[in-house]
N, C-alpha and C positions, 0 to 999 in steps of 0.2 A: 740705296733704294731704287734708283733709276733703272739699274740693270734687272730688277725684278718685275718691271712693268712689261705688259705684253707688247710685242712688235706690231702695233695696229696698222701701220702703213699710212701712206699719204692720203689715199682716197678716204679711208675711214676717219682719219683725223679731221679732214675738211668737213665730212658729213656730221661728225660728232659736234664740232664747234658750231657749225651752222644751225643744227637742231637745238643746241643749247641757247643760242642767241634768239632763235624763234620762240623757244619756251619762255625765255626771259621777257620778251616783248608781250606775248599773250598773257602771261601771268601778271606782268606789270599792270596791264589795263584792268584785268579781272580783280586783282587786289585793290587797285585804286577805286574801282566801282564799289567794292564792299566797304572800304573805309568811308568813302564819300556818302554812301547810302546811310550808314549808321550815324554819321555826324549830322547829316541833314534831317534825318527822321527820328533818330534815337529809338529805332524799332528793332528789337531782337527778332521779331517775326520776319522783317524784311531781309535781314542778313541770313537768316535760316533758309528762307525761300530761295534767295540768290545762290547760296552754297548748294542746297539740295538740287536746284534746277541744273546747275552746272554738272554735277555728278550724274543726274538723270540723263542729260543730253549725251554725256560720255558713254553711259551704259547702253542707251538706245542706238547709238551710232557705231559702236565698236565692231560689231559683226560685219556690218557693211564696209567699214574701213578695212577690216582684215581681208575681205574678199577683193577689194580694190587693190590692195597691196600684192596679193598673190597673182593677180591677172595683169598687172602692168609693171613696167620697169620701176624700180624703187626711186630712182632720181626723178622720174616723171611724176610719181605720186607726191614726192616732197614739193616739187614746183607747183603742182595743182593745189596743194594745201596752202602754200604761201599766197598764191593769187587769190584764193577764196577768202582767206583771212584779211588780206589787204582791202578787198572790195567791201566786206562787211564793216570793217573798222572805219573806212571812209564814209560809208552811209551813216554809221552811228555818229560820227563827228558832225556831219551836216545836220542830222536830226537834232543833236544836242543844241546846236547854235540857232536852230530855227524855232524851237519850242521855248516859251517864256519860262524862266527859272522857277517861279512859284508853282506853275502847273506841272513842271517836270518832277518836282519833289512831293507832289500830292499823291499819296498811295491809293487814294480813292479814284484817281483818274488813270487811263491806260498808258499815258506817255512814259512814266517811269519804267513800267514793265516792258514796253516796246524797246526802249533804250537798252535795258538789261538783256533782253533776248538777243538783240543784234550783237552786243559785245560778247555774250556767253557763247553764241554759235560760232563767232569768229575765233574765240579761244579754243573751243572744243575741236574744231577742225584740225588744230595743231597736233592732236593726239594721233592722227593718221601718220604723221611723221615719226612718232615714237614707235608705232608698230613696224613701220618700214625700217627704222634704225635697228630694231631687234633682229630682223631678218638679215640686215647687212652684217651684223656680227657673225652670223652663220656663214655668210658668203666670204667675208674678208679676213676673218680671224681663225687660226687653227683651233681645233676642238680643245686641246689641252690648255689653251690660254683664254678660253671664253669667259670663265668665271671672273678672272681678273679684268678682262675687257669690260664685262658688265659692271664691275666695280668702278671702272673709269667713267662709265655712263652715269653711275650714281654720284660720282664726284662732280661731274659736269652739272648734273641736276642740282647739287648742293650749291655750287657757285651761282647758278641761275637763281635759286631761291633766295640766297643771301642778297644778291644785287636787287632782285625784285622787291623784297621786303623793305629795304632801305629806300630805294628810289620811289616806290609807291607812296610811302609815308611822306617823304620830302616833297614829292610832286603835288600831292593833295594839300599839304600844309602851306606850300609857297607858291605854286602855280595855279592850283584849282583844277577842276575836272576838265574844263575846256582845253587848256593847253596840254594837259596830260594826254588827251586823246590825239592831239596833233603830233606830239612826240612819238606816240605808239605807231601811228600811221607811217611816219618817216622811217622809224626803225624797221618795220616790216618791209618797206620798199627797199631799203639797203640790203637786208638779208636776202631778198629775192634776187637782186642783181648778182650777189655773190654766188647764190645757188645755180644761176644760169651758167656760170663759168666752170662748174664741177662736172667731170665726166666719170662714168663708172663702167669701163669696158669689161670688168670681171663678170658682169651679167649681161651677155649679148642679147638675151631675150628672157621674158618672164618664165620662171620655172614651171608655172601652170598653164602656159600659153597653149600647149597642145593637149590639154586634158579635156575630157568630155563635158566638164562643167564650166567651160569658158563663159564668162560674162554673168554667171549666176552667183548668188550669195552662198549657196550650198551649205546651209546650216545643218541639214540632216547628215550630210557626209562628214562634216567636221565633228559632229556629236558622235557619229559611229567610230571615227578614228580615235577620239578621246576615250570612248568606252572600251575600245580594243586594247588600250594600254592600261594594264593593271595599276590602279591607284591614281591615274592622271586626273580623274574627276575629284578625287580627294585633295590633290594639290590645289586645284582651283578653289575648292571649298575652304581649305586651310587659309588660302591667301585672302579670303574675304574677312578674316578676323581683323586684319589691319584696318580694313575699311569700315568695319563695324564701329570701332571707336573713332575712326576718322570722320564719320558723319556727325558724331556728337561734337567733335572739335570744330568741324566746318561751320556748324550752326552757332556755336557759343564761344569759340576762342577769341574772335575779334571783339565782341562785346565785353568779354572779361578783360582783355588787354587794354581796351580803350577806356574802361572804367578805372584802371590802375595807372595808365600813362597817357600823356598827350599824344596826338596822332603822329607827330614827327618822331617822338621818343619811341612809340610803339613800333614804328617802322624800323628804327635802329635796333630795338630789342629782337624783332624777328630776324633781322639781318645777322646780328651777332649769334643768335642761337642756331641759325641755319648753317653755321660752321659745322654743326653736327653731321649734316649731309656730307660735307667734304671729308670730315674725319672718318665717318663710317665707310664711305665709298673708297677712301684711300686705304683703309685697313683691308677691305675686300680685295682691292687691286694688289696690295702687297702680299697678303697671306692666303688669298682664296677663301673658299667656304668649307674646307675640310673634306674628308672622304664621304661624309653623309650630309649633303646640303639640305635634305628634308628636315633632319633633326635640328640643324642649325637654324632653319627658318622658324620652327615651332618654339624653340627656346627663346628666340628673339621676340616672338609674339607674346609669350608669357611675361618676359621682362617689360615689354611695352605696356601691357595691361597693368602691371605693378606700378610703373611710373605714372600712368594716367590716373591711377587711384590716389596717389599721394602728393603730386607736385602742386596742387592747389588746396591741400588740406588745411593750410593756414595762409592768410593774406600777406605773405612775405614775398617781396619782389625777388630776392635772391633764390628762394626755393622755386618760384615760377620759372625763372630764367634757366637755372641749372636743369630743371626737369624737362623743359622743352628741348634743351640742347641734347640731353641723353636720349630722349625719345627720337629725335631726328637722326642720331647716330645709328639707330637700329633699322631705319627704313631702307637704306641702300642694301643691307644684308638680306632683308626679306625679299626685296624686288630682284636682286641679283640671283638669289637661290631659285626663285621661280623661273626666271629667264634661262638660267643655265640648264635646268632640268628639261624644259621644253625644247631648247636648242639641241639637246642630246638625243631625246627620245622621239621627236616628231620629224618626219621628212620635210626637207626645205620647201617643197612645193605646197605643203599644207600649213606651214608655220604662220603665215599671215592670218589665216582664218582661225587657227587655234589661239594665237595671241589675242586676236580680236574677240573671240568668244570668251576667253578668260577675262579680258578687261571688262566685257559687258557684264559678266556674272559678278565679278569682284566689286566693280564700282556701283552695282545696284544696291549694295548694302548701305553705302553712304547716303544717297538721297532718301532712302527709307527712314534711316535714323534721324537725318537732318529734318525732314518734313514732320516726323513724329515728335522729336524732342523740342523743337523751337516753340510751337504753340503750347506744349505742356509746360515748358519752363516759363514762358511769358504769362500764362494764365493761371497757373497753379503753384509751381515751385517757388518762383520769385515772390509772388504775393504772400505765400506761406512764410518765406524767410523774413518778410517785412513785419509780420505780426509778432506780438509779444510772446505768444505761446510757441510760435515757430522758432524764434531766436533762442529761447530756452531749450528747445528740443534739439536743434542742430549744432549749437555751440560746442558741445563736447566732441562732436565729430569733425567739424570743419572750422571751428574757431569763430571769432567775432570779426566783423567787417561790414562792408556795405551789403544791403539785402540782395542786390543783383549779383555781386561777386560770390557771396556765400551760397546763394541758390544754385548758381552754375557749378560751384565747387562740389556741391552735393551730387549733382548729376554726374560729374566727372568721376567721383568716388565710386558710384554704383556701376558705371560703364566699365571702369578699369577692373573691378573685382570680377565682373562677369567674364571679361576677356581672359583673365588669369585662369579661371575654372575651365573655360572651353579649351584653352590651349593645353592645359594639363591632361584633359580627357583625350584630346587628339593624339598626344604622345603615346598613349597606351592603347590606341584603337587598332583594329585589324587593317583599316585602310592605310594607316601610316606604315605598317609593316609591308603591305603589298606594294606601295609606292617605292619604298626603300629597295625592295627586291627588284622591281622593274628597272630602277635607275642603275643598280649594280650590274644587272644582266645586260643592259644595253651598252656594252663596251664598244667603243669605236674601233675601227681597224687601225693597225699601226700605220703611222704616217711615214712615207718614204720622203723623197725630196719635196719640199713645199710646193703645192700646186699640181702635183702629179697624182693620178689615180692609183689606188692600191688594190691589187687583186686579192680578194679574200681567200684564205686557205680553207681546206676542208674542215668542217665542224665549227668554223668561226661565226660568231653572231655579229651581224652587221646592221647598222643604220637606225632601226626604229625600235621603240618600246614594244609595239605590238608583236614584232618578230621575236624580240627577246622574251616577252611573256609567253609566247607560244612555245618557244624552245625550252623555256625553264619550267613551265607549269604543265605542259601537255604530256601524255603518256608516250612511251617509245614509239618510233615510226612503225606504221603498219607493214604487213608483209609485202613481198615484191609486187610492183604494179599499182600499189595504192597511193604512192606519192610520199614524200618525206615531210617532216615538220617544217623544214625550210621552205618547201614548195608552198605549203599551206600559208605560211606566214608572209610569203612574198619576198623572201630573200633570194637575190639572184644567184645562179650557179657560179662556181669558180670561173673567172675569166670574163664574165659578162659585165658590161658597163653598168654603173650604178646610176639610176635615174636622179636627175637634179644635181649631179656633180658639176661644180663650177670651179675654175681656178681660184685660188685664194690670193689676197692682196699681199705682196711682199712687204 
C-alpha cells in the first residue's frame, strides 16, 4: 500500500502535519465548548446557535481568507493564522477565569456569548490554513497524484477528528473548561514554534503578487473566473449538499449523543466513529477518485443522505455508531473530489480565492439549517414527541425512546431523505454533464522531469477549465487575422512560459 501513496515531499509533509495539529487544537476547544455548554445549560438552542455561528463565521470570512492566501506567501499566511488563534484563545482563557461561573453559564447575560465568540473566531481563523494547504497541494504535488494527496489530507483530518472527539470529552469530564482552555493555548503555542522552522522555497513569491488586483478581495473577478468554467458553479452548489445535512447534525448531534451517553463516553464514541475519516481518506489515497470525480462526489452525497435518514431511526447505540462511522467514511471522498477538480481547472494564482469563495458558499448552508432547525426542534418537534398523540404518530417511523432523541431522529429522517432526492436530481442535470465535460477537457500537459516546465504542443489544451471550455464548446476558429480560440481563452502560444508555474517539491 505504501508504494501507492503520492510522493508528497518533506515540505508538504511538514505542512500537512502542522495543519493537522492546528486543526486538532482549534476543534478540541470548539468541541469542548459545545459539550460544556450543553451540560451546563441543557439547552438545544445554545448548541444550535454555537454550531450555526461557527459555520456562519467560516462562510463570512472565507472569501477574505482566500484573497489573503493568493496575495501572500502560504507559509506566512499559516503563521498569521496561528498567531491570531493563540491571541484569541489566551484572551478567552483570561475572560473565563475572571467571570464568575454562575454568570458565565446564564444565557440571559452576555458573558457566555462573549466567551463563545472569542473561541469561535479563534477556531475559524484556522480555516485560512486549510485554504493555504489546498494551494500547497498544487504547488508541491504533481497533478497526477493530487487526488491521492487530497486523500491524505482527508486522512489527516480524520486523525484530527478522532483525537479531538476523545480528548474534548475526557477534558470536560475530568479537567473542566478552565484547564481545557489552558491546554489548548499551550498546544497552539507549540504548533506555532514548529511552523516558524518550516521553509517553503518552492514558492519564492506569491503567485498573484504581480496582478492588478493586489491587496483586494476581488470577489467579482473570482466569480467571473468560476462562471467562465463550464459547470464550476454547479460543483460548488453540489458541494453544499454535504453541508445542508451537516447543519442539521451540527445543531442536534451533540444533544442526541449526550442524551444517549455520558460525556466521556460520547467523546470516545465520536473518536471511534471518526476512524471513518481515516478509512475514507485512506481509500481515496490508495485508489483515487476514478476517472469521473464529479460522479463519485454525487454518489457519495446520495449515500450520505440515505445514512442520515436511517442511522437514528431506532434508539439503538450500535446503529447510531455504525451510521456515524459510514457517514464519516464518505466525507473525505466528497472533499477530495471538489479539491481535485478545482486544482485541475483553476489557475494557481486564483485558487486561493476560488477555494475561499467555494468554502463561503458551501458553509453558508450549515448555519442556515442550524439556526433554523434548533429552535424548531426545541419549541415544536421535541414537545410534540413528548405528547401522547405525538408518540403514537412518530413511533412507527422512529420507534420509542426519550422524547428528545425521537424528536431529533425525526428531523434526521426528513433531512436525509431530502438530500437523497436532491443528489439524484443533480446526477441527471445538465450542469453535471457540463462540469464533467469541462473536467475531461482540461487535460494537463504531459510532465517531463519533475519540476521542469513543459512546452505545449500545437493544438494541446493547457491549464484552465475556461480555456478547455472555450476550445471544446466554441465554434471553429475565425478566418485569418481574427485570432484563434486559444488566444481568446488565454492559452499561451507554444514555447511561451506558463503563468504561475512553480517548481514542485520532490
